[in-house]
N, C-alpha and C positions, 0 to 999 in steps of 0.2 A: 143783104147783109147776113141773114140767117143761113142762106145757102152757102155762102163762102165760109162761114165759121163751121158749119157742119162738115164741109169737105175737109177742112184742116183737122177737125177732130177725128174723122175716119182715117185720115192718113196717119195720125199718131197711134191709132189702135191697131193698124196692120202689123203682122209679125215681120221682124227684120232678121236677116241671116246673121248668124254669129260670126261668119267669116266674110271678109270683103270679097266682092265679086272680082273675078279676073277681068282684066281689060281685054275685051274682045278684039281690040284693034292691034294687040301685041302679036307679033309674028311667031309661028311655031318654031321650037328649037330643033335642029336636025339631030337624028339619032347618032351620027358619027361624033357629034360634039358632046352628047351626053355620055357615051361609053367609048372612050378612045381605045384604039387597038394596042396590044402589047408590043413594046418596043424591043428590039434585038439587044443582047448584052453588049456592053462596051468592050473594046479590045483590052483595056487596062485590067479589068476584072478578070478576064480569061487568063492572061499571063500571070496575074497574082496567084490564082489557084494552082497553076502549074508549078510556080516557084515554091508555094507552100508544100505541095506534094513531093517535090524533089528534096526539100529540106527535111521533111519527115522521113523520107527513105534513107537519106544520108545519116540522119541521127540514129535510125534503127540499125543500119549497118555498123555505125560506130559503136553502138551499145553491144551489138552481137560480137564484134571484133574484140571489144574490151573484155567481154565475158569469156570468150574463148582464149584470150591471151593472158588475162590477169586473174580470173576467177576459177574457171574450170580446172586448170592444172594444179590447184592448191586445195589442201584440206586444212582447216583451222578450227580451233575450239577455244572457248573462254574458260573451260573447266580445266585449268592447268595451274600448277604451282611450282615454286622452286624447292628443290630438295638438296640435302648435303649430308655428309657423314659427320653428324654432330657427336663429338667425343666428350662424355661426362668425365669430370675429374673428381676422384675420390681418394682419400688417404688410405694407405695400407696399414697404418698403425694409428692408435688412438693417442690423444694428447692435447695440450693446449697450444693454440697458435700464438707464436711469439713474434712472427714477422709476416706481413702481407704486402707483397710487392707489386700487385697488379690492381687495376681498377676496371670498372665496367667498360665494355666495348674497346678495350685496349688491344692493339695488335701485338702478338708475341711470336717469337721464333721457337722452333722445336728445340727442346732441352733447356729453355729459359726457366729460371727459378720463379715459381709463382708464390709460394708461401713456405714457411718453415715452422715445424712443430718442435716443442721443447725437447732437446735431445739428451738431457741429463740422465733420465731414467734408463734410456737405451745405451748410453755410454757406460753406465755402471754395470749393466748386464753384459756388455761386451768385455769389460775388464774382468768380471768374474769368470766368464767363459774362457778367456785367455789364460787365467790362472789355473783353471781346471785342466786345460789342455797342456800347460807346462807340467803339472803334476802327473798327468797321464804319460807324457814323454819320459819323465823321470822314472816312472814305474817300469816303462819298457826297458830303460837302461839297467835298472836294478835286476829285473828278472833275466835279462840277457847276461849280465855278469854272473848271476847265480847259475845260469845254464852252463857257463864256461867252467865254473868251479865244480859243478856236479859232473860235467863231462870228464874233467881230470880225475875226479874221484872214481868214476867208473873204470878208467884206465888203471888206477891204483888198485882197485878191488880185483880187477882181472889179474894183475900181477900177484896179488896176495893168493888168489886161487891157484895160480901156477906154482908158487912157492909151497903152499900147503899140500898140493898134490905131490910135489917132489919130496917133501918131508914125510908124507904118508907112505910113499913108495920105499924110501930108505928105511923107515921104521918097520914096514912089513917085511922087507928083505932081512933085516936084522932078526926079527922074530922068527922067520923061517930058518935062518942059519942056527939060531940057538936051539930051536926045536929039533933040527937035524942032528946036531952034536949030542944033544941030550944032557943028562946029568954028569956024564963022564968028563966034560971039559968045563962046564959052567955050573954055578950053583943054582939051586932051585929059585932063589930070590932074583938072580939075574935073568933067569928064564921068564919069571913072572913080570919083571920090569920091562923086558923087551916086548912081551905081549901087550902090556898096558900102554906102552909108548906107541905101538902100532895102532891100537884102538883110538888113542887120543889124537894121533895124526889124521886118522880117517875122519874123526869128528871135526877137526879143524878145517878139513877140506870142505865139509858141508857148511860150516860157518862162513868160510870165505866165499863159497858160491852164493849163499843167501845174501851176504853183504853186496856181492856183485849184482844180484837181481834187484836188491833194494836201491842200489845206486842207479841202475838202469831205469827203474820205475821213477825215481826222483828226476832223472833226466827227461823222461816223458812228461812228468808233471811240469817241469820247467818249460818245456815246449808249449804245453797248454797255457801256462801262465803268460808266456810271451804273446801267444795269439790273443788271449783275453786282454792283455794290456794294449796290444795293437788295435783291437776292436774298440776299446775304451777311448784310445787316443783319436780314432776316426770319429767316434761319436762326439767327442769334445771338439774336434775340428769342425764338425757339422754345426754344433752349437755356436761356435765362434763365427762361422759363416752366416748363420741365421741372425746372430746378434749384429754383425756388420751390415747385413741387409736391412734389419730393422732400424739401425742408426741412419743408414742412407735414405730410408723411406721417410725420415723426418723432413727431408728436403723434397717437396712436391714440385716437380718440373712439368713443363708442357709436353704432352705426348706428340704433338705435331704443331705446325705453324698455323696460325689463324687468329681469330678475334675472341676475346673473353666475353662471354655472355652468361646471363642468368647466375650472376655471382651472389651467393647467399652466406658467405663467411666473412667474419670480421676479426680483427686482431684481438686476442684474449679469449676467443671462443674455444670451448672444449669440443673437439670433433671426435667422432667414432669411426672405426674402420668401416669403409664402404659408404660413408655418408657423402652424398652429392654436394660438392662445394661450389662448382662452377662448371661451365661447358666451353669447349673450344669449337668454333665454327670455322672450317677452313675456307680458303678462297675458291677452291674447286667445287663448283656447284653444278647441278643439272636440272632439267625440267621434267616433271612427270605430268604428261598431258593425257587426260582421260577422254579419248576419242570414242565416238559411237562406233559400234562394231560394223555398221554399214559404211563407215569412212575408211576402213582398213583394206578395201578391195585391192587398191594399187599401192599401198604403203609398204615399203621395204626398208630394212636397215641400210644406212649409208646415204639415203636421200637427203639433199640439202634442206635446211629449214632456217627461217628467220623468227626471232623471238622479240616481241614487243612487250615491255613491262609497264605496268600501271604506274610505277614510281618514276619511270623515265620514258614517257611516251614519245619523246623526240628522238630516242635512240632505238635502233633495230640491231640486235645482236645476231651474229651469224652462228649457225650450228648445224648439226646433222642428227639424223635418227640413229640412235645407238642400238636399241633393241625394242621388241614388242613383248609384253608379258604374255605368257602362255596361260591365259585364263582371264575371265572378267573380274573386275574389282570386287563386286559383292560376294563372289565365291570364297574369298580369303578374308572376309570380315569376321568380327567376333561371333556374330549370329548370322550365318549365311541363310538366305531365303530357302524355304522348303516348298518346292513347286508340286510335290506329289500329293499334297492335301489341299482341300478347299477348291474354290473356283479359280482356275488358272487364267491369268490375263497376261498376254505377251507384252513385254516391255523391252525396248531396245536397250541392251546392256552397254556399258562403257568399259573399255579396255585400256589400262595404263600403258603409255608409250614413253620410253626414256629418250629424251633429246639432250644431247651434250652440247653445251655452249663452247665454241672453239676459242674465242678470244677473251674469255672472262678473266684470265690471269693477268692480262696486260691492261685492264681497265682500272679506273679509280672510283668506280661506283660501288656502293655497298649493296651486295646481293646476299640475301639470307633466306633460310628455309621458311616456307609459308607465304612468300610474296606472290602476288597474283601476276600472271603473264598470259599473253595470247600468242601461242605458237602458230606458225603457218608452214606446212610441209609441201614442197613441190613433189607431187606424185606422178606427174606426166611430163 
């Protein structure tokens, strides 16, 4: 009994393996089954790779063809805006606005009446100028008539000189005859009277000649008066013309066809000469595109262009390059950069290019200065 119990106790005290023992009777696994050999690729995967390569090649060729066809021949920029000849409208005379006939953004034709300034003061000035002109013309008629009278008087004085000279010759001849005969035929008193008559006739000749000279001088004065009156009439004519212009300036008309913008005048306002009242924006506009100078290698006037506007992205307007500015934009700014001082850093400059839109007049779209556009010029 003890022996059997001791054996069981010893068996329980023996160390046991932490892992179960492998069954020795299991057969060994072959190496081929543990590490199977690599299998050859399937035919479907091989053709799939070829197809992907062909697709990638075709896509690359398509992208290259698209670039050469639709990208490389064109030069575009988003630094572009619409410009136009905006005409400010200002009065040429001062006064109070009595009528205002236009509103904001209204389309007007050339010569259409925009507003009217009170014409009463200018009508009064015109009436006074016309009265002065009439007086000047009357003055011309007066001095002309006086010239005619004085001209006749000159003729009369010339005749008086001739008569006085004849009388003086007769008296001188009588005096000489009396002196020749002496006291034998005539008395001393007759001889003295003949001498006195000869002297008086000679003096009358001088008086007649002086009167003739005075008449001729008056005739010259009349001619000067005529010229003065004519000049005065011309001056009054100019005053009348200016008064007529001032009166016509009270009606402010549109200098060209376009749209009324930036209106700052109201009925009843007192406006001064040269004060900006509104502006007229014509339909004819163009694009100023500020291209980089490196984009101008192949750009020439006359090349076709398309213009896409931010306001109408669905529309592409046709146009052409009109001209290229002879100089970079910063050079003509208010404060042009001075590169001769400080550290110089080269920056690609931008050059304004004028692009004219061909079909803008026939469109119903509102195109105004300052609107953003993206032009694209075909340079190749």
